[in-house]
Steps between C-alpha positions, in 0.01 A plus 500: 500500500805717449616723778436872428759766584398867534740793514284720720505826694455728204270580660366300793133556404536327161712218653219427745256495204710251311539273802128495588374458141747215418380314804124558454494442118708185507294369787185561296647343186598184684156472659637583847763223481822696465666839555832605349845498658603867489826664593538879524820695495408853594722784386559830673252716298685823585829358381356361173308819431816703557680290236214566256479871556879537458509286189734255668357204316809278524484529884125439493548184284772374737278566803191331355708202375628445854131444594433278200807290585374452857168383364668252265720364778181467706345278238284738307424380144284785370614852588339841465564867579185638666541859367475650154777755555757239590458364144726786391782238543298189408702417194824501692345284778362256252846445354638410838213280627487128448129466591188633322473874572147618407492845336208733578539698172505185287185337654311833496587545130370150422172574685446834315575356161264213568217755555567672167574837660708741293522806722575470873583742776774432756491609866772430751800654674676785317765252378242250374317770307811668357735209427452229237507178691121478531439625144740322268325164475169682430646719232671204335155339493346799328325651802519874558589599854397836646611643834348795701641847445786627715279658769286186523805276524632699786169479682472121442857443618438703814179314580669163458797582719320697768173313522471161327845373604384561856160337451315831505190509277318828443183574299658830386789306351272263323321799348833648382606174337164429326499862373836447342393174340178665370706784342729241333195314370354816348821657369725198415231243425632240745293184522658370816740598777793310653537521879875497468571536872406195706343731765252660256258204521446603863303797369412432131311199363258399224208629704620858519724550203362691195657260251614131499729455798810282470600412855870400481477310831211278386655436156844424652349269764329294236830435331673417828225260592513323160872448529487390862220246434 
């Protein structure tokens, strides 16, 4: 089995989710005979987020590549960023990296296309909802991508940063999010929604979402596991 390298810390809650699920799922797939070798390079979330908010993408790419390089030197053969927002510099990182770097937007696009969905909503951080890095593969595949309105985007961004990133789960926040998805279903005709922030699966899932729910963590993990095994 190939050693898995995770660029974590963006944020800690999703990094823990990746670590636990990789272990439990590979253990199950091997019939309790093997768990993966995993290395984690954790970034300073505040520093990385500051680069994002200031649009200092070259500095962000340099910082994240330092972490990737550490993973490679530590023997990692399959590498992943554990946050959707950090994919804002994915293309640049992929150019520099000599090991497979698994893209969240790419594997999510493949999953949505395989389901025949033509209209999908996108929830995530402000940057994920407003920039193109999570949308371009879908649009190229003929899928329409809708995002919440400006007021809703601000609300979602606030809830992610002030609650979910800290592991805080509230029923009131779940209601706000499902109301937004329901509105997009009725007004935009979305058939599914992408949980474009890796903390969103802490609160939203196929059991409480008004439309088909595309959990980026689950989809991403499946690709990582296939490559590692």
